[in-house]
PyMOL commands that place a pseudoatom at each C-alpha (Angstrom):
pseudoatom trace, name=CA, resn=MET, resi=1, chain=A, elem=C, hetatm=0, pos=[-1.218, -19.078, 1.642]
pseudoatom trace, name=CA, resn=ILE, resi=2, chain=A, elem=C, hetatm=0, pos=[2.316, -17.964, 0.630]
pseudoatom trace, name=CA, resn=PHE, resi=3, chain=A, elem=C, hetatm=0, pos=[3.443, -14.040, 1.213]
pseudoatom trace, name=CA, resn=ARG, resi=4, chain=A, elem=C, hetatm=0, pos=[6.674, -13.047, -0.396]
pseudoatom trace, name=CA, resn=GLN, resi=5, chain=A, elem=C, hetatm=0, pos=[8.424, -10.253, -2.537]
pseudoatom trace, name=CA, resn=LEU, resi=6, chain=A, elem=C, hetatm=0, pos=[6.893, -9.255, -6.032]
pseudoatom trace, name=CA, resn=THR, resi=7, chain=A, elem=C, hetatm=0, pos=[9.320, -9.350, -9.257]
pseudoatom trace, name=CA, resn=LEU, resi=8, chain=A, elem=C, hetatm=0, pos=[8.986, -7.834, -12.497]
pseudoatom trace, name=CA, resn=ASP, resi=9, chain=A, elem=C, hetatm=0, pos=[8.019, -11.673, -13.113]
pseudoatom trace, name=CA, resn=ASP, resi=10, chain=A, elem=C, hetatm=0, pos=[4.869, -10.967, -10.985]
pseudoatom trace, name=CA, resn=LEU, resi=11, chain=A, elem=C, hetatm=0, pos=[4.266, -7.185, -12.597]
pseudoatom trace, name=CA, resn=GLU, resi=12, chain=A, elem=C, hetatm=0, pos=[1.115, -8.328, -15.094]
pseudoatom trace, name=CA, resn=GLU, resi=13, chain=A, elem=C, hetatm=0, pos=[-1.084, -9.928, -12.523]
pseudoatom trace, name=CA, resn=TRP, resi=14, chain=A, elem=C, hetatm=0, pos=[-0.472, -7.055, -10.004]
pseudoatom trace, name=CA, resn=LEU, resi=15, chain=A, elem=C, hetatm=0, pos=[-1.050, -4.330, -12.493]
pseudoatom trace, name=CA, resn=ASP, resi=16, chain=A, elem=C, hetatm=0, pos=[-4.451, -6.508, -12.911]
pseudoatom trace, name=CA, resn=GLN, resi=17, chain=A, elem=C, hetatm=0, pos=[-4.792, -7.091, -9.183]
pseudoatom trace, name=CA, resn=CYS, resi=18, chain=A, elem=C, hetatm=0, pos=[-4.406, -2.557, -8.575]
pseudoatom trace, name=CA, resn=HIS, resi=19, chain=A, elem=C, hetatm=0, pos=[-7.062, -2.269, -11.873]
pseudoatom trace, name=CA, resn=ILE, resi=20, chain=A, elem=C, hetatm=0, pos=[-9.517, -4.619, -10.190]
pseudoatom trace, name=CA, resn=LEU, resi=21, chain=A, elem=C, hetatm=0, pos=[-8.854, -2.849, -5.994]
pseudoatom trace, name=CA, resn=ASP, resi=22, chain=A, elem=C, hetatm=0, pos=[-8.979, 0.788, -7.630]
pseudoatom trace, name=CA, resn=MET, resi=23, chain=A, elem=C, hetatm=0, pos=[-12.444, -0.220, -9.419]
pseudoatom trace, name=CA, resn=GLU, resi=24, chain=A, elem=C, hetatm=0, pos=[-13.763, -1.103, -6.035]
pseudoatom trace, name=CA, resn=SER, resi=25, chain=A, elem=C, hetatm=0, pos=[-12.598, 1.469, -4.067]
pseudoatom trace, name=CA, resn=GLY, resi=26, chain=A, elem=C, hetatm=0, pos=[-16.334, 3.816, -3.073]
pseudoatom trace, name=CA, resn=GLU, resi=27, chain=A, elem=C, hetatm=0, pos=[-18.135, 0.564, -3.062]
pseudoatom trace, name=CA, resn=ASN, resi=28, chain=A, elem=C, hetatm=0, pos=[-20.737, 0.844, 0.082]
pseudoatom trace, name=CA, resn=GLY, resi=29, chain=A, elem=C, hetatm=0, pos=[-19.625, 4.968, 0.384]
pseudoatom trace, name=CA, resn=ILE, resi=30, chain=A, elem=C, hetatm=0, pos=[-15.730, 3.365, 1.794]
pseudoatom trace, name=CA, resn=TYR, resi=31, chain=A, elem=C, hetatm=0, pos=[-12.471, 4.760, -0.235]
pseudoatom trace, name=CA, resn=TYR, resi=32, chain=A, elem=C, hetatm=0, pos=[-9.183, 3.006, 0.411]
pseudoatom trace, name=CA, resn=GLY, resi=33, chain=A, elem=C, hetatm=0, pos=[-7.698, 4.710, -3.375]
pseudoatom trace, name=CA, resn=PRO, resi=34, chain=A, elem=C, hetatm=0, pos=[-7.146, 8.181, -4.774]
pseudoatom trace, name=CA, resn=TYR, resi=35, chain=A, elem=C, hetatm=0, pos=[-8.694, 7.608, -7.848]
pseudoatom trace, name=CA, resn=ALA, resi=36, chain=A, elem=C, hetatm=0, pos=[-12.120, 8.652, -9.063]
pseudoatom trace, name=CA, resn=ARG, resi=37, chain=A, elem=C, hetatm=0, pos=[-13.834, 5.885, -11.081]
pseudoatom trace, name=CA, resn=GLY, resi=38, chain=A, elem=C, hetatm=0, pos=[-14.121, 8.231, -14.380]
pseudoatom trace, name=CA, resn=GLU, resi=39, chain=A, elem=C, hetatm=0, pos=[-10.207, 8.674, -14.027]
pseudoatom trace, name=CA, resn=PRO, resi=40, chain=A, elem=C, hetatm=0, pos=[-8.232, 7.656, -16.894]
pseudoatom trace, name=CA, resn=TYR, resi=41, chain=A, elem=C, hetatm=0, pos=[-6.253, 4.220, -15.802]
pseudoatom trace, name=CA, resn=SER, resi=42, chain=A, elem=C, hetatm=0, pos=[-3.118, 4.116, -18.207]
pseudoatom trace, name=CA, resn=ILE, resi=43, chain=A, elem=C, hetatm=0, pos=[-1.898, 0.456, -17.221]
pseudoatom trace, name=CA, resn=ASP, resi=44, chain=A, elem=C, hetatm=0, pos=[1.239, 1.380, -19.737]
pseudoatom trace, name=CA, resn=LYS, resi=45, chain=A, elem=C, hetatm=0, pos=[2.153, 4.259, -17.460]
pseudoatom trace, name=CA, resn=ILE, resi=46, chain=A, elem=C, hetatm=0, pos=[2.324, 2.443, -14.573]
pseudoatom trace, name=CA, resn=ARG, resi=47, chain=A, elem=C, hetatm=0, pos=[3.694, -0.624, -16.078]
pseudoatom trace, name=CA, resn=THR, resi=48, chain=A, elem=C, hetatm=0, pos=[6.594, 1.652, -17.371]
pseudoatom trace, name=CA, resn=LYS, resi=49, chain=A, elem=C, hetatm=0, pos=[6.883, 3.395, -14.117]
pseudoatom trace, name=CA, resn=THR, resi=50, chain=A, elem=C, hetatm=0, pos=[6.783, 0.248, -11.481]
pseudoatom trace, name=CA, resn=ILE, resi=51, chain=A, elem=C, hetatm=0, pos=[9.536, -1.348, -13.186]
pseudoatom trace, name=CA, resn=LYS, resi=52, chain=A, elem=C, hetatm=0, pos=[11.643, 1.387, -13.238]
pseudoatom trace, name=CA, resn=LEU, resi=53, chain=A, elem=C, hetatm=0, pos=[10.696, 2.288, -9.277]
pseudoatom trace, name=CA, resn=TRP, resi=54, chain=A, elem=C, hetatm=0, pos=[10.870, -1.410, -8.143]
pseudoatom trace, name=CA, resn=SER, resi=55, chain=A, elem=C, hetatm=0, pos=[14.511, -1.673, -9.657]
pseudoatom trace, name=CA, resn=GLN, resi=56, chain=A, elem=C, hetatm=0, pos=[15.827, 1.166, -8.162]
pseudoatom trace, name=CA, resn=ASP, resi=57, chain=A, elem=C, hetatm=0, pos=[18.460, 1.415, -5.395]
pseudoatom trace, name=CA, resn=PHE, resi=58, chain=A, elem=C, hetatm=0, pos=[17.591, 1.905, -2.065]
pseudoatom trace, name=CA, resn=SER, resi=59, chain=A, elem=C, hetatm=0, pos=[19.836, 5.174, -2.260]
pseudoatom trace, name=CA, resn=ILE, resi=60, chain=A, elem=C, hetatm=0, pos=[17.499, 6.571, -5.260]
pseudoatom trace, name=CA, resn=PRO, resi=61, chain=A, elem=C, hetatm=0, pos=[14.707, 8.603, -3.992]
pseudoatom trace, name=CA, resn=SER, resi=62, chain=A, elem=C, hetatm=0, pos=[10.949, 6.632, -4.817]
pseudoatom trace, name=CA, resn=TRP, resi=63, chain=A, elem=C, hetatm=0, pos=[12.014, 3.814, -4.754]
pseudoatom trace, name=CA, resn=ARG, resi=64, chain=A, elem=C, hetatm=0, pos=[9.010, 0.985, -4.210]
pseudoatom trace, name=CA, resn=ARG, resi=65, chain=A, elem=C, hetatm=0, pos=[9.243, -2.987, -3.211]
pseudoatom trace, name=CA, resn=ALA, resi=66, chain=A, elem=C, hetatm=0, pos=[6.198, -5.090, -2.862]
pseudoatom trace, name=CA, resn=TRP, resi=67, chain=A, elem=C, hetatm=0, pos=[4.881, -7.959, -1.482]
pseudoatom trace, name=CA, resn=GLY, resi=68, chain=A, elem=C, hetatm=0, pos=[1.723, -10.484, -2.076]
pseudoatom trace, name=CA, resn=ILE, resi=69, chain=A, elem=C, hetatm=0, pos=[-0.336, -12.466, -0.899]
pseudoatom trace, name=CA, resn=PHE, resi=70, chain=A, elem=C, hetatm=0, pos=[-0.455, -15.995, -3.227]
pseudoatom trace, name=CA, resn=ASP, resi=71, chain=A, elem=C, hetatm=0, pos=[-3.286, -18.489, -3.119]
pseudoatom trace, name=CA, resn=ASN, resi=72, chain=A, elem=C, hetatm=0, pos=[-2.010, -21.207, -4.905]
pseudoatom trace, name=CA, resn=ASP, resi=73, chain=A, elem=C, hetatm=0, pos=[-0.902, -19.200, -7.632]
pseudoatom trace, name=CA, resn=ARG, resi=74, chain=A, elem=C, hetatm=0, pos=[-2.926, -16.618, -7.730]
pseudoatom trace, name=CA, resn=LEU, resi=75, chain=A, elem=C, hetatm=0, pos=[-1.991, -13.119, -6.760]
pseudoatom trace, name=CA, resn=VAL, resi=76, chain=A, elem=C, hetatm=0, pos=[-5.273, -12.405, -3.973]
pseudoatom trace, name=CA, resn=GLY, resi=77, chain=A, elem=C, hetatm=0, pos=[-3.425, -9.669, -1.915]
pseudoatom trace, name=CA, resn=SER, resi=78, chain=A, elem=C, hetatm=0, pos=[-0.441, -7.225, -1.996]
pseudoatom trace, name=CA, resn=ALA, resi=79, chain=A, elem=C, hetatm=0, pos=[1.364, -4.299, -0.114]
pseudoatom trace, name=CA, resn=GLN, resi=80, chain=A, elem=C, hetatm=0, pos=[4.102, -1.496, -1.617]
pseudoatom trace, name=CA, resn=ILE, resi=81, chain=A, elem=C, hetatm=0, pos=[6.450, 0.042, 0.578]
pseudoatom trace, name=CA, resn=ALA, resi=82, chain=A, elem=C, hetatm=0, pos=[7.166, 3.899, -1.417]
pseudoatom trace, name=CA, resn=ALA, resi=83, chain=A, elem=C, hetatm=0, pos=[10.183, 5.711, -0.563]
pseudoatom trace, name=CA, resn=GLY, resi=84, chain=A, elem=C, hetatm=0, pos=[10.661, 9.486, -0.286]
pseudoatom trace, name=CA, resn=ASP, resi=85, chain=A, elem=C, hetatm=0, pos=[11.239, 11.746, -3.330]
pseudoatom trace, name=CA, resn=LEU, resi=86, chain=A, elem=C, hetatm=0, pos=[13.803, 13.188, -1.782]
pseudoatom trace, name=CA, resn=PRO, resi=87, chain=A, elem=C, hetatm=0, pos=[16.999, 11.864, -0.099]
pseudoatom trace, name=CA, resn=THR, resi=88, chain=A, elem=C, hetatm=0, pos=[16.447, 13.755, 3.138]
pseudoatom trace, name=CA, resn=SER, resi=89, chain=A, elem=C, hetatm=0, pos=[13.080, 11.288, 3.815]
pseudoatom trace, name=CA, resn=LEU, resi=90, chain=A, elem=C, hetatm=0, pos=[14.639, 7.829, 2.849]
pseudoatom trace, name=CA, resn=HIS, resi=91, chain=A, elem=C, hetatm=0, pos=[14.339, 7.042, 6.083]
pseudoatom trace, name=CA, resn=ARG, resi=92, chain=A, elem=C, hetatm=0, pos=[10.766, 6.747, 5.857]
pseudoatom trace, name=CA, resn=VAL, resi=93, chain=A, elem=C, hetatm=0, pos=[8.431, 4.248, 3.443]
pseudoatom trace, name=CA, resn=ASP, resi=94, chain=A, elem=C, hetatm=0, pos=[4.922, 5.052, 2.851]
pseudoatom trace, name=CA, resn=LEU, resi=95, chain=A, elem=C, hetatm=0, pos=[2.562, 2.047, 2.866]
pseudoatom trace, name=CA, resn=GLY, resi=96, chain=A, elem=C, hetatm=0, pos=[-0.215, 0.892, 0.770]
pseudoatom trace, name=CA, resn=LEU, resi=97, chain=A, elem=C, hetatm=0, pos=[-2.043, -2.376, 1.099]
pseudoatom trace, name=CA, resn=GLY, resi=98, chain=A, elem=C, hetatm=0, pos=[-4.902, -3.936, -1.146]
pseudoatom trace, name=CA, resn=ILE, resi=99, chain=A, elem=C, hetatm=0, pos=[-6.482, -7.404, -0.884]
pseudoatom trace, name=CA, resn=TYR, resi=100, chain=A, elem=C, hetatm=0, pos=[-9.564, -8.912, -2.786]
pseudoatom trace, name=CA, resn=GLU, resi=101, chain=A, elem=C, hetatm=0, pos=[-12.854, -8.666, -0.685]
pseudoatom trace, name=CA, resn=GLU, resi=102, chain=A, elem=C, hetatm=0, pos=[-13.470, -12.352, -0.335]
pseudoatom trace, name=CA, resn=TYR, resi=103, chain=A, elem=C, hetatm=0, pos=[-9.975, -12.833, 1.039]
pseudoatom trace, name=CA, resn=ARG, resi=104, chain=A, elem=C, hetatm=0, pos=[-10.234, -9.873, 3.331]
pseudoatom trace, name=CA, resn=ASN, resi=105, chain=A, elem=C, hetatm=0, pos=[-10.770, -10.411, 7.430]
pseudoatom trace, name=CA, resn=LEU, resi=106, chain=A, elem=C, hetatm=0, pos=[-9.094, -13.861, 7.499]
pseudoatom trace, name=CA, resn=GLY, resi=107, chain=A, elem=C, hetatm=0, pos=[-5.548, -12.241, 8.971]
pseudoatom trace, name=CA, resn=LEU, resi=108, chain=A, elem=C, hetatm=0, pos=[-3.746, -12.326, 5.738]
pseudoatom trace, name=CA, resn=GLY, resi=109, chain=A, elem=C, hetatm=0, pos=[-3.281, -8.407, 5.928]
pseudoatom trace, name=CA, resn=GLN, resi=110, chain=A, elem=C, hetatm=0, pos=[-2.011, -8.488, 9.296]
pseudoatom trace, name=CA, resn=LYS, resi=111, chain=A, elem=C, hetatm=0, pos=[0.688, -11.581, 8.395]
pseudoatom trace, name=CA, resn=LEU, resi=112, chain=A, elem=C, hetatm=0, pos=[1.883, -9.410, 5.297]
pseudoatom trace, name=CA, resn=PHE, resi=113, chain=A, elem=C, hetatm=0, pos=[2.380, -6.570, 7.590]
pseudoatom trace, name=CA, resn=HIS, resi=114, chain=A, elem=C, hetatm=0, pos=[4.740, -8.211, 9.547]
pseudoatom trace, name=CA, resn=VAL, resi=115, chain=A, elem=C, hetatm=0, pos=[6.090, -9.567, 6.643]
pseudoatom trace, name=CA, resn=ILE, resi=116, chain=A, elem=C, hetatm=0, pos=[7.074, -6.368, 5.868]
pseudoatom trace, name=CA, resn=ILE, resi=117, chain=A, elem=C, hetatm=0, pos=[8.010, -4.729, 8.742]
pseudoatom trace, name=CA, resn=ASP, resi=118, chain=A, elem=C, hetatm=0, pos=[10.486, -7.661, 9.301]
pseudoatom trace, name=CA, resn=TRP, resi=119, chain=A, elem=C, hetatm=0, pos=[11.941, -7.021, 6.035]
pseudoatom trace, name=CA, resn=CYS, resi=120, chain=A, elem=C, hetatm=0, pos=[12.296, -2.768, 6.679]
pseudoatom trace, name=CA, resn=LYS, resi=121, chain=A, elem=C, hetatm=0, pos=[13.514, -3.357, 9.998]
pseudoatom trace, name=CA, resn=LYS, resi=122, chain=A, elem=C, hetatm=0, pos=[16.629, -5.769, 8.426]
pseudoatom trace, name=CA, resn=GLU, resi=123, chain=A, elem=C, hetatm=0, pos=[17.376, -2.835, 6.228]
pseudoatom trace, name=CA, resn=ALA, resi=124, chain=A, elem=C, hetatm=0, pos=[19.550, -0.267, 7.504]
pseudoatom trace, name=CA, resn=SER, resi=125, chain=A, elem=C, hetatm=0, pos=[18.378, 3.089, 5.859]
pseudoatom trace, name=CA, resn=ILE, resi=126, chain=A, elem=C, hetatm=0, pos=[14.809, 2.326, 7.348]
pseudoatom trace, name=CA, resn=SER, resi=127, chain=A, elem=C, hetatm=0, pos=[13.433, 3.877, 9.923]
pseudoatom trace, name=CA, resn=TRP, resi=128, chain=A, elem=C, hetatm=0, pos=[9.826, 4.827, 9.689]
pseudoatom trace, name=CA, resn=ILE, resi=129, chain=A, elem=C, hetatm=0, pos=[6.756, 3.249, 7.885]
pseudoatom trace, name=CA, resn=ASP, resi=130, chain=A, elem=C, hetatm=0, pos=[3.858, 5.531, 6.994]
pseudoatom trace, name=CA, resn=LEU, resi=131, chain=A, elem=C, hetatm=0, pos=[0.215, 5.402, 5.868]
pseudoatom trace, name=CA, resn=GLY, resi=132, chain=A, elem=C, hetatm=0, pos=[-2.542, 7.068, 5.651]
pseudoatom trace, name=CA, resn=VAL, resi=133, chain=A, elem=C, hetatm=0, pos=[-6.429, 5.268, 6.061]
pseudoatom trace, name=CA, resn=PHE, resi=134, chain=A, elem=C, hetatm=0, pos=[-9.260, 7.028, 4.785]
pseudoatom trace, name=CA, resn=SER, resi=135, chain=A, elem=C, hetatm=0, pos=[-12.449, 8.218, 6.181]
pseudoatom trace, name=CA, resn=GLY, resi=136, chain=A, elem=C, hetatm=0, pos=[-14.880, 4.980, 6.838]
pseudoatom trace, name=CA, resn=ASN, resi=137, chain=A, elem=C, hetatm=0, pos=[-12.668, 2.713, 6.548]
pseudoatom trace, name=CA, resn=ASP, resi=138, chain=A, elem=C, hetatm=0, pos=[-12.371, 1.634, 10.283]
pseudoatom trace, name=CA, resn=ILE, resi=139, chain=A, elem=C, hetatm=0, pos=[-11.657, -2.090, 9.959]
pseudoatom trace, name=CA, resn=ALA, resi=140, chain=A, elem=C, hetatm=0, pos=[-8.220, -1.070, 7.875]
pseudoatom trace, name=CA, resn=LYS, resi=141, chain=A, elem=C, hetatm=0, pos=[-7.525, 1.268, 10.800]
pseudoatom trace, name=CA, resn=LEU, resi=142, chain=A, elem=C, hetatm=0, pos=[-8.091, -1.575, 13.413]
pseudoatom trace, name=CA, resn=VAL, resi=143, chain=A, elem=C, hetatm=0, pos=[-5.592, -3.619, 11.807]
pseudoatom trace, name=CA, resn=PHE, resi=144, chain=A, elem=C, hetatm=0, pos=[-2.902, -1.625, 11.513]
pseudoatom trace, name=CA, resn=LYS, resi=145, chain=A, elem=C, hetatm=0, pos=[-3.313, -0.370, 15.270]
pseudoatom trace, name=CA, resn=LYS, resi=146, chain=A, elem=C, hetatm=0, pos=[-3.103, -4.262, 15.832]
pseudoatom trace, name=CA, resn=VAL, resi=147, chain=A, elem=C, hetatm=0, pos=[0.069, -4.980, 14.188]
pseudoatom trace, name=CA, resn=GLY, resi=148, chain=A, elem=C, hetatm=0, pos=[1.573, -1.937, 16.343]
pseudoatom trace, name=CA, resn=PHE, resi=149, chain=A, elem=C, hetatm=0, pos=[0.982, 1.585, 14.084]
pseudoatom trace, name=CA, resn=ILE, resi=150, chain=A, elem=C, hetatm=0, pos=[-0.026, 4.620, 16.196]
pseudoatom trace, name=CA, resn=GLU, resi=151, chain=A, elem=C, hetatm=0, pos=[-1.933, 7.773, 15.162]
pseudoatom trace, name=CA, resn=ILE, resi=152, chain=A, elem=C, hetatm=0, pos=[0.246, 10.592, 14.383]
pseudoatom trace, name=CA, resn=GLY, resi=153, chain=A, elem=C, hetatm=0, pos=[-2.183, 13.128, 12.691]
pseudoatom trace, name=CA, resn=PHE, resi=154, chain=A, elem=C, hetatm=0, pos=[-5.707, 14.031, 10.993]
pseudoatom trace, name=CA, resn=LYS, resi=155, chain=A, elem=C, hetatm=0, pos=[-5.892, 15.716, 7.795]
pseudoatom trace, name=CA, resn=LYS, resi=156, chain=A, elem=C, hetatm=0, pos=[-9.583, 17.029, 7.035]
pseudoatom trace, name=CA, resn=ASP, resi=157, chain=A, elem=C, hetatm=0, pos=[-10.486, 17.482, 3.460]
pseudoatom trace, name=CA, resn=ALA, resi=158, chain=A, elem=C, hetatm=0, pos=[-7.395, 15.157, 2.301]
pseudoatom trace, name=CA, resn=TRP, resi=159, chain=A, elem=C, hetatm=0, pos=[-8.789, 14.221, -0.903]
pseudoatom trace, name=CA, resn=HIS, resi=160, chain=A, elem=C, hetatm=0, pos=[-11.662, 15.127, -2.938]
pseudoatom trace, name=CA, resn=VAL, resi=161, chain=A, elem=C, hetatm=0, pos=[-12.622, 11.623, -4.719]
pseudoatom trace, name=CA, resn=ASP, resi=162, chain=A, elem=C, hetatm=0, pos=[-15.962, 11.161, -6.983]
pseudoatom trace, name=CA, resn=GLY, resi=163, chain=A, elem=C, hetatm=0, pos=[-16.783, 14.368, -5.557]
pseudoatom trace, name=CA, resn=LYS, resi=164, chain=A, elem=C, hetatm=0, pos=[-17.118, 13.770, -2.133]
pseudoatom trace, name=CA, resn=SER, resi=165, chain=A, elem=C, hetatm=0, pos=[-14.539, 15.180, 0.826]
pseudoatom trace, name=CA, resn=ILE, resi=166, chain=A, elem=C, hetatm=0, pos=[-12.421, 12.303, 2.437]
pseudoatom trace, name=CA, resn=ASP, resi=167, chain=A, elem=C, hetatm=0, pos=[-10.683, 13.197, 5.853]
pseudoatom trace, name=CA, resn=GLU, resi=168, chain=A, elem=C, hetatm=0, pos=[-7.532, 10.767, 6.224]
pseudoatom trace, name=CA, resn=THR, resi=169, chain=A, elem=C, hetatm=0, pos=[-5.829, 8.998, 9.569]
pseudoatom trace, name=CA, resn=LEU, resi=170, chain=A, elem=C, hetatm=0, pos=[-1.847, 9.248, 9.581]
pseudoatom trace, name=CA, resn=MET, resi=171, chain=A, elem=C, hetatm=0, pos=[-0.675, 6.470, 11.103]
pseudoatom trace, name=CA, resn=SER, resi=172, chain=A, elem=C, hetatm=0, pos=[3.396, 4.922, 11.731]
pseudoatom trace, name=CA, resn=ILE, resi=173, chain=A, elem=C, hetatm=0, pos=[5.692, 2.417, 13.171]
pseudoatom trace, name=CA, resn=CYS, resi=174, chain=A, elem=C, hetatm=0, pos=[9.047, 3.024, 13.840]
pseudoatom trace, name=CA, resn=VAL, resi=175, chain=A, elem=C, hetatm=0, pos=[10.648, 0.039, 12.962]
pseudoatom trace, name=CA, resn=LYS, resi=176, chain=A, elem=C, hetatm=0, pos=[14.205, 0.445, 14.445]
for i in range(1, 176): cmd.bond("trace and resi %d" % i, "trace and resi %d" % (i + 1))
show_as sticks, trace
zoom trace
């Protein structure tokens, strides 16, 4: 397996992966994405937005960077960090992760987190990585705890997806 930062050359495969993982969310009653199954999914809008945000300088709010897990040349998992929308929140990034089902529970998520945490430690402007775990996704919560994330809060009824109320556990790790 190869772990590396994604570039715009990886964008189409990343978009395909995101679409597949979004469609899986909610199967077996476990949600890990805030999108309803019937919600419109505009690849063109997401592509345009991602090109802009992956290319933005770290001093500009809302910048993003992503990393992938590759099995040979196939993208099988990825994680993205996103800076806040205000200049005063650029010291914190939000983290999201998605791995194809057949590659889950192999330790790949933990390895990818270590790559991202190490990258964030080297980036002077980043002090914290934040994430949210949807209720029912206990395996993900355990993985985050193993790499050092701590629970900092809980949001009751944080999301309404497919007519269901979903709670969210908030977690963070300090990288400085």
